C-alpha positions in Angstrom: 0.0 0.0 0.0 0.9 3.5 -0.6 0.4 6.7 1.3 -1.3 9.6 -0.7 -2.4 13.0 0.2 -6.0 14.2 -0.4 -5.8 17.6 -1.9 -8.9 18.5 -0.4 -6.9 19.2 2.8 -5.0 22.0 0.9 -7.9 23.2 -1.3 -7.0 26.9 -0.2 -3.5 26.5 -1.6 -5.0 25.1 -5.0 -7.4 28.1 -6.5 -5.3 29.3 -9.3 -3.3 26.8 -11.6 0.1 28.8 -10.3 -0.9 27.6 -6.7 -2.1 24.2 -7.7 1.3 23.7 -9.1 3.3 25.2 -6.4 1.4 22.9 -4.0 1.9 19.7 -5.6 5.6 20.5 -5.5 5.4 20.7 -1.8 3.4 17.9 -1.5 6.0 15.6 -3.4 8.9 17.3 -1.2 7.0 15.9 1.7 7.7 12.6 0.5 4.2 11.8 -0.9 4.2 9.8 -4.1 0.4 9.7 -4.7 -2.4 12.0 -4.3 -5.9 12.6 -4.6 -7.1 15.6 -6.9 -10.4 16.9 -5.2 -11.4 20.5 -4.2 -8.9 22.2 -6.7 -9.2 25.1 -9.2 -10.4 23.8 -12.9 -7.5 22.3 -14.7 -7.3 20.5 -18.2 -6.1 16.6 -18.2 -3.0 17.5 -20.1 -2.1 20.3 -17.7 -2.5 18.1 -14.9 -0.6 15.1 -16.4 2.1 17.3 -17.2 2.6 18.6 -13.4 2.1 15.1 -11.9 4.6 13.8 -14.2 7.1 17.1 -13.5 7.0 16.3 -9.7 7.1 12.6 -9.5 3.3 12.0 -8.2 0.3 9.8 -9.5 -3.0 10.9 -9.2 -4.9 7.8 -8.2 -8.3 9.1 -7.7 -10.5 12.1 -8.0 -13.6 13.6 -6.7 -15.1 14.5 -9.6 -18.3 16.5 -10.2 -21.2 14.2 -9.9 -23.3 15.8 -12.9 -20.8 15.1 -15.0 -19.9 11.9 -14.0 -23.7 10.9 -14.6 -24.3 13.1 -18.0 -20.9 13.3 -19.2 -19.4 9.8 -18.6 -17.3 9.3 -21.5 -15.7 12.8 -21.4 -15.1 12.2 -18.1 -13.3 9.0 -18.6 -11.3 10.3 -21.4 -10.2 13.5 -19.2 -9.0 10.7 -16.4 -7.0 8.9 -19.1 -4.9 12.2 -19.8 -3.6 11.8 -16.3 -3.7 8.0 -16.2 -6.4 7.6 -13.3 -8.5 4.9 -13.2 -10.6 5.7 -9.9 -13.2 8.3 -10.6 -14.9 9.6 -6.9 -18.3 10.7 -5.8 -17.6 12.7 -2.7 -21.2 12.4 -1.5 -24.5 11.8 -2.6 -25.4 14.8 -4.2 -29.0 15.2 -2.9 -28.5 13.8 0.6 -29.3 10.5 2.0 -32.3 11.4 3.8 -35.1 8.9 2.7 -35.5 5.7 0.7 -36.4 8.2 -2.4 -32.9 10.3 -2.0 -31.1 6.7 -2.1 -33.2 5.4 -5.0 -32.6 8.7 -7.1 -28.7 8.3 -6.3 -28.9 4.7 -7.5 -31.0 5.1 -10.8 -28.6 8.3 -11.7 -25.1 6.7 -10.9 -26.0 2.9 -11.8 -25.7 3.6 -15.7 -22.7 5.7 -15.2 -21.1 2.9 -13.4 -21.7 0.5 -15.9 -20.8 2.7 -18.6 -17.3 3.5 -16.7 -16.5 -0.2 -16.2 -16.5 -0.8 -19.8 -13.9 2.2 -20.3 -11.7 0.6 -18.0 -12.6 3.2 -15.1 -14.1 2.3 -11.7 -16.6 4.7 -9.7 -15.6 5.1 -6.1 -17.8 6.6 -3.6 -16.5 8.0 -0.3 -19.0 8.1 2.8 -19.4 10.7 5.4 -22.0 9.6 8.0 -25.4 9.7 6.4 -24.8 6.8 4.7 -25.0 4.8 8.1 -28.7 5.8 8.2 -31.3 3.2 8.0 -34.0 3.0 5.4 -37.5 2.3 6.1 -36.7 -1.4 6.1 -33.8 -1.0 8.6 -31.0 -1.5 6.3 -28.4 1.1 6.1 -27.9 3.0 2.8 -24.2 1.8 2.6 -25.1 -1.9 2.8 -27.9 -1.0 -0.1 -25.1 0.6 -2.3 -22.9 -2.9 -1.8 -26.0 -4.8 -2.9 -27.3 -2.5 -5.9 -24.0 -1.9 -7.5 -21.8 -4.7 -8.5 -18.3 -5.3 -6.9 -16.9 -4.4 -10.3 -19.4 -1.3 -11.1 -18.7 0.8 -7.7 -16.0 0.8 -5.0 -15.9 2.5 -1.7 -13.3 5.2 -0.3 -13.6 4.6 3.2 -13.3 7.7 5.4 -12.2 6.7 8.8 -13.1 9.7 10.8 -16.9 9.7 9.5 -17.3 5.9 10.1 -16.1 6.6 13.9 -18.7 9.6 13.8 -21.6 7.5 12.6 -20.7 5.1 15.3 -19.2 2.2 13.1 -16.0 0.5 13.2 -13.7 0.9 10.2 -12.2 -2.4 10.5 -15.4 -4.2 10.3 -16.6 -2.1 7.2 -13.4 -2.8 5.4 -13.8 -6.3 6.4 -17.6 -5.8 4.8 -16.3 -4.3 1.6 -13.3 -6.8 1.0 -12.0 -6.4 -2.3 -13.7 -3.2 -3.5 -11.8 -0.6 -1.3 -9.0 0.0 -3.3 -8.9 3.6 -1.5 -9.2 4.6 2.1 -9.2 8.1 3.7 -7.3 7.9 6.9 -8.5 10.8 9.1 -7.9 10.9 13.0 -10.5 12.0 15.5 -9.0 13.7 18.6 -10.8 15.6 21.4 -9.5 19.4 22.0 -10.7 21.5 24.9 -14.0 19.3 25.2 -14.5 19.4 21.7 -14.2 16.5 19.0 -11.9 17.5 16.1 -10.2 16.2 13.1 -6.8 15.8 13.7 -3.2 14.7 12.1 -2.9 10.9 12.1 -1.4 9.5 15.3 -2.5 12.7 17.1 -6.1 11.3 17.8 -7.7 8.3 19.0 -8.3 5.8 15.9 -6.3 2.7 16.3 -4.7 2.9 12.9 -2.4 0.0 13.0 -5.6 -2.2 13.6 -7.5 -0.4 10.9 -4.1 -0.3 8.3 -3.7 -4.0 8.9 -7.3 -4.9 7.8 -7.1 -2.3 4.7 -3.9 -4.4 3.5 -6.1 -7.7 4.2 -9.2 -6.4 2.2 -7.2 -5.3 -0.8 -6.6 -1.9 -0.1 -4.0 -0.1 -2.4 -3.7 3.6 -1.3 -4.3 5.4 2.2 -5.1 8.8 1.5 -4.5 11.2 4.1 -7.0 13.9 4.6 -8.0 16.9 7.2 -10.7 18.6 6.0 -10.3 21.3 8.9 -6.7 22.0 10.5 -7.7 24.5 12.9 -4.7 26.5 13.7 -2.3 24.3 12.4 -1.0 24.5 8.6 -2.6 22.0 6.5 0.9 21.5 5.2 2.3 20.7 8.6 -0.7 18.6 9.3 -0.1 16.4 6.4 3.6 16.2 6.8 3.1 15.3 10.5 0.9 12.4 8.9 3.1 11.3 6.6 5.9 11.1 9.0 3.5 8.7 11.7 2.7 6.3 8.7 6.1 6.4 7.6 7.3 5.3 11.0 4.8 2.1 10.4 6.8 1.3 7.6 4.4 2.8 4.9 5.9 4.8 2.0 
């Protein structure tokens, strides 16, 4: 497994192409070799491919505009071809998952795209927050319904450790449940600071990452992507570096 940086962490430093290019260089200097492109300014596939190559980085997954995935599926796949990225991610269900109808709308919108992407050598990925753990009118979690309604080769899951914990779940259990369809995992720690729950650099919080990482490897995960949505008083670059150092000390690269 390889360590990667989720660029959503650095979204405030990717608002222009010049800043985006400088940020990629800083990420590479930290020791990261892979990234997830998410939350950045608009880019062309050619430009991104050149910048990644220049910095010795590989984009292993994106979070891409859900509407474009659904309505411009072929163009989305061709764009990702330009920077050699197989995994195309949905960051969240666009209309939420508050009701059975919300879920069914999500399924009916993205199942055709998932099938089409599979035929083009791509793999649709879904990233969880906490709403996926809500139960439908029959008592089944929406996350479970996704795993049933989308075939394993049609959609995978980018399991987010922080949000699993936030929802009251166990990342190890869900990694086990989704064995073979979690090529990417978001590593995000949860800490308590001044009586408040916070996101934190890996190792600064209370999640058991040695246990999580061991199960991720057993479940076939390829990329462990460090993400921290909110860095509070710390620099996002410092947070990513601190997380990289913790994971590197565990023997990961």
